[in-house]
C-alpha positions as CSV (number, residue, x, y, z in Angstrom):
1,M,-18.8,4.4,-16.4
2,R,-17.7,0.9,-17.2
3,E,-16.7,-1.8,-14.9
4,V,-12.8,-2.3,-14.5
5,A,-11.1,-5.4,-14.1
6,V,-7.4,-6.6,-13.0
7,L,-6.0,-8.6,-15.9
8,G,-2.7,-9.2,-14.9
9,I,-0.1,-8.6,-12.1
10,G,3.6,-8.3,-12.0
11,Q,6.2,-7.3,-9.0
12,T,9.9,-7.4,-8.0
13,K,11.4,-8.4,-4.9
14,I,11.9,-5.6,-2.4
15,E,15.7,-5.4,-1.6
16,E,18.7,-3.4,-2.1
17,H,18.5,-3.6,-6.3
18,W,22.3,-2.0,-6.7
19,E,22.1,-3.7,-10.1
20,K,19.0,-2.0,-11.4
21,S,18.1,1.4,-12.5
22,L,14.8,2.8,-11.5
23,R,13.5,2.1,-15.4
24,E,14.7,-1.2,-15.2
25,L,12.8,-1.9,-11.9
26,A,9.6,-0.6,-13.2
27,G,9.9,-2.4,-16.5
28,E,10.5,-5.6,-15.1
29,A,7.4,-5.2,-13.1
30,I,5.4,-3.8,-16.0
31,L,6.3,-6.8,-18.4
32,A,5.6,-9.3,-15.6
33,A,2.1,-7.6,-15.5
34,M,1.9,-7.6,-19.4
35,H,3.1,-11.5,-19.8
36,D,0.7,-12.4,-16.7
37,A,-2.2,-10.2,-18.9
38,G,-1.2,-11.7,-22.0
39,V,-1.0,-8.4,-23.7
40,T,1.8,-6.8,-25.7
41,K,0.7,-3.4,-25.5
42,A,-1.4,-0.8,-23.8
43,D,-3.2,2.3,-24.4
44,G,-2.1,4.2,-21.1
45,L,0.5,3.8,-18.2
46,F,0.2,5.5,-14.8
47,I,3.7,5.4,-13.0
48,G,3.4,6.2,-9.1
49,N,6.4,7.4,-7.7
50,M,7.5,9.9,-4.4
51,M,11.3,10.7,-4.4
52,S,12.9,10.2,-7.8
53,G,13.7,13.4,-8.6
54,A,15.9,13.4,-5.3
55,A,16.6,9.8,-4.7
56,N,17.4,9.3,-8.6
57,H,17.7,12.7,-10.1
58,Q,15.3,11.7,-12.5
59,Q,11.8,13.0,-13.5
60,H,9.2,12.5,-16.3
61,L,8.6,9.2,-15.1
62,G,5.7,8.7,-17.7
63,A,7.9,8.6,-20.9
64,Y,10.9,7.4,-18.9
65,V,9.5,4.1,-18.3
66,A,6.9,4.0,-21.2
67,D,10.0,4.2,-23.6
68,W,12.1,1.4,-21.7
69,A,9.1,-1.1,-21.3
70,G,8.2,-1.3,-25.1
71,L,5.1,1.5,-24.6
72,R,6.5,4.4,-26.5
73,F,3.7,6.2,-28.1
74,S,1.1,5.2,-25.4
75,D,-0.3,7.9,-22.9
76,A,1.7,8.1,-20.0
77,L,1.8,9.9,-16.7
78,H,4.1,10.0,-13.5
79,V,1.6,10.2,-10.2
80,E,2.8,11.7,-7.2
81,A,0.9,11.5,-3.8
82,A,3.7,10.7,-1.2
83,C,3.6,7.1,0.3
84,G,0.3,7.0,-1.3
85,S,1.1,6.9,-5.2
86,G,1.2,3.7,-6.2
87,S,-2.6,3.8,-5.1
88,A,-3.1,7.1,-7.0
89,A,-1.8,5.8,-9.9
90,F,-4.0,2.7,-9.7
91,R,-7.1,5.0,-9.1
92,A,-6.0,7.0,-12.1
93,A,-5.7,4.1,-14.6
94,V,-9.3,2.7,-13.0
95,M,-10.9,6.4,-13.9
96,A,-9.1,6.1,-17.3
97,V,-10.9,2.8,-18.0
98,A,-14.1,3.5,-16.8
99,S,-14.5,6.6,-18.3
100,G,-14.1,5.1,-21.9
101,S,-10.9,7.1,-22.5
102,L,-8.7,4.1,-22.6
103,D,-9.2,0.3,-22.9
104,V,-5.8,-1.0,-21.9
105,A,-3.8,0.8,-19.0
106,I,-1.4,-0.1,-16.9
107,A,-1.0,1.4,-13.0
108,A,2.6,0.7,-11.8
109,G,4.6,1.9,-8.7
110,V,8.2,2.1,-8.5
111,E,11.0,3.4,-6.1
112,K,14.3,3.1,-5.7
113,M,15.7,4.3,-2.2
114,T,19.1,2.7,-1.6
115,D,20.7,4.9,-4.2
116,S,20.8,7.7,-1.7
117,P,22.1,8.1,2.0
118,G,19.9,6.9,4.6
119,G,19.7,11.0,5.9
120,E,18.7,12.1,2.7
121,I,15.8,9.5,2.2
122,T,14.8,10.4,5.6
123,A,14.9,14.2,4.7
124,E,13.2,13.5,1.6
125,L,10.4,11.5,3.3
126,A,9.8,14.6,5.6
127,T,8.9,16.7,2.4
128,A,5.5,15.0,2.3
129,A,4.9,16.5,6.1
130,D,4.0,20.0,6.6
131,Y,7.5,22.0,6.1
132,D,6.8,25.1,8.2
133,W,5.3,23.7,11.1
134,E,6.7,19.8,11.4
135,A,9.7,19.1,9.2
136,S,11.5,22.7,9.5
137,Q,11.4,21.8,13.2
138,G,13.4,18.7,12.9
139,L,10.1,16.2,12.7
140,S,10.8,13.3,10.7
141,F,8.2,11.0,9.8
142,V,8.9,8.5,12.5
143,A,8.9,11.4,15.1
144,L,5.5,12.2,14.3
145,N,4.1,8.7,14.3
146,A,5.8,8.1,17.7
147,L,3.9,11.0,19.1
148,I,0.7,9.8,17.4
149,M,1.9,6.7,19.4
150,R,2.4,7.8,22.7
151,R,-0.8,9.8,22.8
152,Y,-2.7,6.8,21.5
153,M,-1.0,4.9,24.5
154,H,-2.1,7.8,27.1
155,E,-5.4,8.2,26.0
156,Y,-6.6,4.4,25.8
157,G,-4.1,2.9,28.5
158,W,-2.2,0.4,25.9
159,K,1.4,-0.5,26.5
160,R,4.0,-0.6,23.9
161,E,4.1,-4.6,24.1
162,H,0.4,-4.7,22.9
163,F,1.6,-3.5,19.4
164,A,3.8,-6.4,19.1
165,P,1.0,-8.8,17.8
166,F,0.9,-6.3,14.4
167,S,5.0,-6.9,13.5
168,I,4.6,-10.8,14.5
169,N,1.7,-11.4,12.3
170,A,3.3,-9.2,9.4
171,H,6.8,-11.3,9.6
172,A,4.6,-14.9,10.3
173,N,3.1,-13.9,6.7
174,G,6.1,-12.2,5.0
175,A,8.0,-15.7,5.4
176,H,6.0,-17.1,2.9
177,N,6.1,-14.3,0.3
178,P,9.3,-14.9,-2.0
179,F,9.0,-11.1,-2.8
180,A,9.2,-10.0,0.6
181,R,12.4,-8.3,1.9
182,F,12.1,-10.1,5.2
183,Q,11.3,-13.9,5.1
184,E,11.7,-14.9,8.9
185,P,9.4,-14.6,11.5
186,I,9.9,-12.5,14.8
187,T,8.8,-13.8,18.4
188,E,7.5,-11.6,21.3
189,A,10.7,-11.7,22.9
190,A,12.7,-10.0,19.7
191,Y,10.2,-7.5,19.6
192,A,10.5,-6.5,23.3
193,K,14.3,-6.5,23.0
194,A,14.2,-4.5,19.6
195,P,16.0,-0.8,20.2
196,L,13.9,2.2,20.4
197,I,14.2,4.6,17.5
198,A,11.9,7.2,18.7
199,D,10.1,6.1,22.0
200,P,7.6,4.6,21.9
201,I,8.4,3.1,18.6
202,N,10.8,0.3,18.5
203,L,12.9,-0.8,15.3
204,L,10.0,-3.7,14.7
205,D,7.2,-1.1,15.0
206,A,8.7,0.3,11.7
207,S,8.5,-0.9,8.2
208,P,11.9,-0.9,6.2
209,M,12.6,1.2,2.9
210,G,14.1,-0.8,-0.1
211,D,13.9,-0.5,-3.7
212,G,10.8,-2.6,-5.9
213,A,8.2,-2.0,-8.4
214,A,4.7,-3.5,-9.1
215,A,2.3,-3.5,-11.7
216,A,-1.4,-4.0,-12.9
217,V,-3.2,-4.0,-16.2
218,L,-6.6,-2.8,-16.2
219,V,-9.4,-3.4,-18.8
220,P,-13.0,-3.1,-19.1
221,A,-15.0,-6.1,-17.2
222,E,-17.3,-6.4,-20.3
223,M,-14.4,-7.5,-22.6
224,L,-13.4,-10.4,-20.1
225,R,-16.9,-11.5,-20.0
226,K,-17.3,-11.8,-23.9
227,V,-13.9,-14.0,-23.9
228,G,-15.1,-15.9,-20.9
229,S,-11.9,-15.7,-18.9
230,G,-13.3,-17.4,-15.7
231,K,-12.8,-15.5,-12.7
232,I,-12.7,-11.7,-12.9
233,I,-11.2,-9.4,-10.4
234,R,-13.4,-6.7,-10.6
235,V,-12.7,-2.9,-9.0
236,E,-15.8,-2.4,-6.9
237,G,-14.5,0.5,-5.0
238,S,-11.9,3.4,-5.8
239,A,-12.1,6.5,-3.4
240,A,-9.5,8.9,-1.9
241,A,-9.8,11.8,0.9
242,T,-7.6,14.4,2.3
243,D,-7.1,15.9,5.7
244,T,-4.7,18.5,7.0
245,I,-1.2,18.0,6.1
246,A,0.0,19.0,9.6
247,I,-0.9,16.7,12.4
248,H,-1.5,19.6,15.1
249,H,-4.1,21.1,12.6
250,R,-6.5,18.2,12.9
251,R,-9.6,18.2,15.3
252,D,-8.7,15.0,16.5
253,P,-4.9,13.8,15.7
254,L,-5.8,10.2,16.7
255,W,-8.5,9.4,14.1
256,L,-7.8,9.1,10.8
257,S,-10.6,11.1,9.1
258,A,-9.3,10.4,5.7
259,A,-9.2,6.8,6.1
260,E,-13.0,6.9,7.4
261,R,-14.2,9.1,4.5
262,S,-12.3,7.1,1.5
263,A,-13.5,3.8,3.3
264,K,-17.2,5.0,3.2
265,Q,-17.1,6.1,0.0
266,A,-15.5,2.8,-1.3
267,Y,-18.1,0.7,0.7
268,D,-21.1,2.7,-1.1
269,Q,-19.6,2.0,-4.4
270,A,-19.3,-1.5,-3.8
271,K,-22.4,-1.7,-1.9
272,I,-21.2,-3.5,1.1
273,T,-20.3,-3.2,4.9
274,P,-16.9,-3.8,6.7
275,S,-18.6,-7.0,7.9
276,E,-18.1,-8.4,4.1
277,V,-14.6,-7.9,3.6
278,D,-12.4,-10.7,3.6
279,L,-9.1,-9.6,4.0
280,F,-7.8,-6.0,4.6
281,E,-4.4,-4.7,3.6
282,T,-3.5,-1.8,5.7
283,H,-0.7,1.0,5.4
284,D,1.3,-0.6,8.4
285,A,4.3,1.6,8.0
286,F,4.1,1.5,11.6
287,T,2.4,-0.5,13.8
288,I,0.3,2.5,15.0
289,M,-1.2,3.1,11.3
290,A,-2.1,-0.5,11.5
291,A,-4.4,0.1,14.8
292,L,-5.6,3.7,13.3
293,S,-6.7,2.3,10.0
294,L,-8.7,-0.6,11.7
295,E,-10.3,1.7,13.4
296,A,-11.2,4.2,10.9
297,A,-12.3,1.8,8.3
298,G,-14.8,0.2,10.6
299,F,-13.2,-3.0,11.5
300,A,-12.5,-2.0,15.4
301,E,-13.9,0.5,17.8
302,R,-12.3,3.8,18.7
303,G,-9.3,3.0,20.6
304,Q,-9.3,-1.0,20.3
305,G,-7.3,-1.4,16.8
306,P,-4.7,-3.3,19.1
307,R,-7.1,-5.9,20.8
308,L,-7.7,-7.1,17.2
309,A,-4.3,-8.3,17.1
310,L,-3.9,-9.3,20.4
311,E,-7.1,-11.9,19.8
312,G,-5.4,-13.1,16.6
313,E,-8.2,-11.6,14.8
314,I,-6.0,-10.3,12.0
315,R,-4.3,-13.2,11.1
316,P,-4.9,-15.0,8.0
317,D,-7.5,-17.1,9.5
318,G,-8.9,-14.6,11.6
319,R,-12.0,-12.1,11.4
320,I,-10.2,-9.7,9.5
321,P,-6.8,-10.6,8.1
322,V,-4.2,-8.0,7.6
323,A,-0.7,-7.9,6.0
324,T,-1.4,-11.4,4.8
325,R,1.8,-11.0,2.4
326,G,3.9,-9.2,5.0
327,G,2.3,-5.9,4.7
328,L,4.7,-2.9,4.9
329,K,6.6,-4.2,7.8
330,A,7.9,-7.4,6.3
331,R,7.2,-7.2,2.8
332,G,8.8,-3.5,2.7
333,H,8.2,-0.3,1.7
334,P,9.4,1.5,-1.2
335,V,7.0,4.1,-0.7
336,G,5.7,4.9,-4.3
337,A,5.5,1.3,-4.9
338,T,3.8,0.2,-1.7
339,G,0.2,0.9,-2.9
340,M,0.7,-1.4,-6.0
341,Y,1.8,-4.3,-4.1
342,Q,-1.2,-3.8,-1.6
343,I,-3.2,-4.3,-5.2
344,I,-1.3,-7.3,-6.2
345,E,-1.6,-9.3,-3.0
346,V,-5.1,-8.7,-2.6
347,V,-5.2,-10.0,-6.3
348,Q,-3.5,-12.8,-5.3
349,Q,-5.9,-13.8,-2.5
350,L,-9.0,-13.4,-4.9
351,R,-7.3,-15.7,-7.2
352,C,-6.3,-18.0,-4.5
353,E,-2.6,-17.8,-5.1
354,A,-1.2,-17.0,-1.5
355,G,-0.1,-20.1,-0.8
356,P,0.2,-20.6,3.0
357,T,-1.4,-17.4,4.1
358,Q,-4.3,-17.7,1.6
359,V,-7.3,-16.5,3.3
360,E,-10.0,-19.5,3.1
361,G,-13.1,-18.2,0.8
362,A,-11.7,-14.9,0.1
363,R,-14.1,-12.9,-2.4
364,I,-13.7,-9.2,-1.3
365,G,-10.4,-7.5,-0.6
366,M,-9.6,-4.2,0.5
367,T,-6.5,-2.2,0.8
368,Q,-5.6,1.4,2.4
369,N,-2.9,3.2,1.2
370,I,-1.7,6.4,3.3
371,G,0.1,9.1,2.0
372,G,2.0,11.4,4.8
373,S,1.1,10.9,8.5
374,G,-2.9,10.5,7.2
375,S,-3.4,13.2,4.8
376,N,-4.0,11.5,2.0
377,I,-5.6,8.2,2.1
378,L,-6.7,6.1,-1.1
379,T,-9.1,3.0,-0.2
380,H,-9.8,0.3,-2.9
381,I,-12.3,-2.5,-2.7
382,L,-11.6,-5.7,-5.4
383,R,-14.3,-8.6,-5.7
384,A,-13.6,-11.9,-7.4
385,V,-16.8,-12.6,-9.7
């Protein structure tokens, strides 16, 4: 298998893009990535997206986006793994280049959520849950996460306010990211006053939806060594694992087994331990998920994820920085694109392009993208060499 490197990155700002279509958003990010990489064509295109059929009345995104982006005749596929679709597209592109099937592959994620009413989007998001046992009973994703958070608080003695530092950190970092939806810091007082949306989750525990696209160009690392391109951002680990789609079928609903498994596989591939990771982009769709991911990936003891946040260890100058460009909470969560935004933000850190939220000396970055309520989790590790 060949070593794979990220040559170029591109993204759009996350907001309500009323004036742009789904293909325009995707094309903007793809062309930006190609420009950054200095390439004019690609052998393959992998598009991560969850809900274009319902929200935008458009499927067949491989051909749809390839045509618009000037990649007609390229191999092009639509990849879907719920909120993990972006990372699933990236993983597909990594495997295509690593296998030698393609030399230049583009991974992209795109979602346009504001074209449809909020109720319809909530219902569409719930299709990533178990319809028979969860969605058909009226459980939305915020409700499912609220049940997990309530049980977590009961088991480990945490209070709702102990989760505030996750949101505060994300918004403090998002204030320095021009592509983030929210670019203003928040305070503990604001968190305490935020209205509940599904007890114990309040508005500032939850990530906002939006429209956005992000893309990366992947090539064999050896190709860059031959041309002496300088710093190479190499994909050291790419792993995925699944768990039961319904939460109540899991042996332990407070442990992300798929996160643990995919992280272990990625660590083994990269030949590192958690202590060597310089930053970790978690899937903080809800603050409880940030805590559970930190535990499952080996950065905190079981039941102690909030302690890392309370002690300041998740800030850019902390032991394991998370949400360094705002995370899902402040940057926004256009679901099918989120995994690609995470990849781009790690690449920015490894290139030392993260501005005021730059993690000093960052050489190894990790992303974890969650589909469903922990049923499909993808982990990637990148290294600057």
